[in-house]
DRENZAZA-395737 format. One record per residue (C-alpha): residue in one letter; chain; x, y, z. Coordinates in steps of 0.2 Angstrom, whole numbers, plus 5000, padded with zeros to 4 digits. Each point is the difference from the previous one (the first is absolute). Last residue first. Layout:
# DRENZAZA-395737
ATOM  code  unit    xx    yy    zz
ATOM     a     A     X     Y     Z
...
***
This chain:
# DRENZAZA-395737
ATOM  code  unit    xx    yy    zz
ATOM     g     A  5125  5271  4921
ATOM     g     A  4988  5007  4987
ATOM     g     A  4991  5011  4989
ATOM     v     A  5003  5002  4981
ATOM     p     A  4993  5016  4990
ATOM     p     A  4992  4994  4983
ATOM     f     A  5013  4994  4986
ATOM     l     A  4995  5003  4980
ATOM     a     A  5009  4990  4989
ATOM     i     A  5006  5006  4981
ATOM     e     A  5007  4988  4985
ATOM     d     A  5007  5006  4988
ATOM     g     A  4997  4996  4981
ATOM     d     A  5003  5015  4994
ATOM     r     A  5011  5011  5009
ATOM     l     A  4999  5008  5017
ATOM     a     A  5011  5012  5007
ATOM     g     A  4998  5002  5020
ATOM     d     A  4999  5018  5004
ATOM     s     A  4986  4997  5013
ATOM     d     A  5011  4988  5010
ATOM     v     A  5005  4982  4999
ATOM     l     A  4998  4987  5007
ATOM     r     A  5008  4984  4988
ATOM     g     A  4990  4986  4996
ATOM     n     A  4997  5005  4979
ATOM     i     A  4992  5017  5008
ATOM     a     A  4999  5001  5018
ATOM     i     A  4989  5015  5009
ATOM     r     A  4997  5002  5016
ATOM     m     A  4982  5008  5008
ATOM     s     A  5003  5012  5015
ATOM     s     A  4997  5016  4992
ATOM     r     A  4989  4997  4987
ATOM     h     A  4988  4990  5009
ATOM     p     A  4986  5015  5003
ATOM     t     A  5000  5000  4980
ATOM     l     A  4998  4981  4995
ATOM     a     A  4981  5004  5004
ATOM     p     A  4998  5012  4983
ATOM     f     A  5003  4982  4988
ATOM     q     A  5000  5006  4986
ATOM     e     A  5010  5018  5003
ATOM     e     A  5010  4992  5012
ATOM     l     A  5005  4987  4991
ATOM     l     A  5007  5011  4984
ATOM     r     A  5010  5009  5018
ATOM     q     A  5008  4986  5004
ATOM     a     A  5006  4995  4981
ATOM     d     A  5005  5015  4998
ATOM     g     A  5010  4999  5018
ATOM     a     A  5008  4982  4994
ATOM     r     A  5008  5012  4985
ATOM     a     A  4991  5002  4980
ATOM     g     A  5017  5002  4987
ATOM     d     A  4988  4992  4987
ATOM     p     A  4982  5004  5006
ATOM     l     A  4992  4987  5008
ATOM     s     A  4987  4988  4999
ATOM     l     A  4995  4990  5018
ATOM     s     A  4994  4981  4997
ATOM     r     A  4994  4993  5017
ATOM     e     A  5002  4989  5015
ATOM     p     A  4991  4992  5014
ATOM     a     A  4984  5010  4998
ATOM     q     A  4988  5012  5006
ATOM     l     A  5012  5016  5002
ATOM     i     A  4996  5005  5017
ATOM     e     A  5000  4981  5006
ATOM     r     A  5017  4995  4989
ATOM     l     A  5006  5015  5013
ATOM     s     A  4993  4992  5017
ATOM     a     A  5012  4985  4995
ATOM     f     A  5009  5000  4985
ATOM     a     A  5003  5007  4984
ATOM     l     A  5007  4994  4987
ATOM     l     A  4999  5014  4982
ATOM     r     A  5012  4993  4983
ATOM     i     A  5003  5013  4987
ATOM     q     A  4996  5006  4983
ATOM     m     A  5007  5014  4993
***
C-alpha cells in the first residue's frame, strides 16, 4: 500500500523533505511506518518517545491501522506557555 507522509519542524529537516511517499505491506500500522523511517533516517530514533503521529488528521498510537492512500503526519514535541 502507498501512504503519504507529512513531517513538521525538526522532523522535516531530518527527513530532508516536508512530504514523502511510503510503501508498506497491507495490514501495516503506524509503528511499522515509524520503524521503516527510522531505518532510512536513523536520526529519527532519538525522537521516538516524543514524536506524535496522526493518521488522516487524528492522533494515534503505534497501533493505529493504516490503509492504502492514508496520510500520516509526524509532529515533534511542542512546548509553550
